[in-house]
C-alpha positions in Angstrom: -2.4 123.9 135.5 0.1 121.3 136.4 2.8 119.6 133.9 3.7 116.0 134.5 6.7 114.0 133.1 7.0 110.3 134.1 10.2 108.5 133.8 11.6 104.9 134.9 10.0 102.6 132.4 11.7 99.8 130.6 11.9 96.0 130.4 12.1 93.8 133.3 11.8 89.9 133.8 9.1 88.5 135.9 9.8 88.8 139.1 12.0 91.8 139.0 11.3 95.5 139.8 10.9 98.9 138.1 10.4 102.1 139.9 8.3 105.2 137.9 8.6 109.0 138.6 6.5 111.6 137.8 7.8 115.3 138.1 5.0 117.8 138.7 5.6 121.4 138.0 3.6 124.7 137.7 1.6 126.8 139.8 0.4 125.0 143.1 1.9 121.9 142.3 2.1 121.0 146.1 -1.7 121.2 145.9 -2.5 117.9 144.1 -3.1 114.4 144.1 -1.4 112.1 142.2 -2.5 108.5 141.0 -1.0 106.3 138.3 -3.3 104.5 135.6 -2.2 102.0 132.9 -3.2 100.7 129.3 -2.9 97.6 127.2 -3.8 98.1 123.4 -7.6 96.5 123.4 -8.3 97.1 127.1 -9.6 100.3 128.8 -7.4 102.4 131.0 -7.2 100.8 134.7 -6.5 103.0 137.8 -3.4 101.1 139.6 -2.6 103.1 142.5 -3.6 106.9 143.7 -2.7 108.9 146.9 -5.1 111.4 148.9 -4.6 114.5 150.6 -3.7 112.9 153.8 -1.3 110.1 152.4 -3.7 107.6 152.2 -2.9 105.0 149.5 -5.3 103.0 147.3 -4.6 100.1 145.1 -6.3 97.7 142.5 -6.6 94.3 143.6 -4.3 93.2 141.0 -1.4 94.9 142.3 -2.0 94.9 146.4 1.0 93.8 148.0 3.4 94.3 145.1 3.5 98.0 143.9 3.6 101.1 146.5 2.6 104.7 145.6 4.7 107.9 147.3 5.3 111.3 147.0 8.3 113.5 147.7 6.3 116.3 148.6 9.1 118.9 148.9 10.2 118.2 145.5 6.2 117.4 144.2 7.5 113.9 142.8 5.2 110.6 142.8 6.8 107.3 142.8 5.5 103.9 141.9 7.6 101.2 143.1 6.8 98.3 141.3 8.0 94.4 142.5 7.3 90.9 141.8 6.4 92.1 138.1 4.6 90.0 136.2 4.1 89.9 132.3 0.6 91.0 132.6 2.2 94.1 134.5 3.2 94.9 131.0 1.3 98.3 129.9 1.7 102.0 128.9 2.0 103.7 132.7 0.5 107.2 132.9 1.0 110.0 135.8 -2.2 112.0 136.6 -3.2 114.5 138.9 -6.3 115.9 140.5 -6.7 118.9 143.0 -6.2 117.3 146.6 -9.0 116.1 148.7 -9.6 113.3 151.2 -11.4 111.4 148.5 -9.8 107.9 147.9 -10.5 107.1 144.3 -8.8 105.4 141.0 -11.7 106.5 138.8 -9.3 108.3 135.7 -12.4 110.7 135.4 -11.4 112.4 138.5 -7.8 113.4 137.6 -7.5 116.3 135.4 -4.0 116.3 134.3 -1.8 113.6 132.7 1.4 112.8 131.7 2.6 111.6 128.4 3.4 107.7 129.7 6.3 105.5 130.1 6.2 101.9 128.6 6.6 98.9 130.9 7.4 95.5 129.5 7.8 92.5 131.7 9.1 89.2 129.9 
């Protein structure tokens, strides 16, 4: 079992930047692949970015070229660097983890563990 704690959310102006962090802890935490998801009221949960066992990244079309996912393998921290933020990026952002494989996926059903979320508001 893995525990996930997100941080770094807050308010930003359009065109600004934020960095979200997700700290994974617990047994075998280094063997999990990480992903970021977001959800707004009245909409389904959207996969934003994920990273696989080889470090290959996958992004939603809506954030390509603006967001970057990375992982500190030593400290088991996943990051989501968000640049050129837009009002439509406003959402609750969730960190998620799955047993790490070479698969590339943004499907929330593939992820077993979830953080509590951190709010991002862009105006």
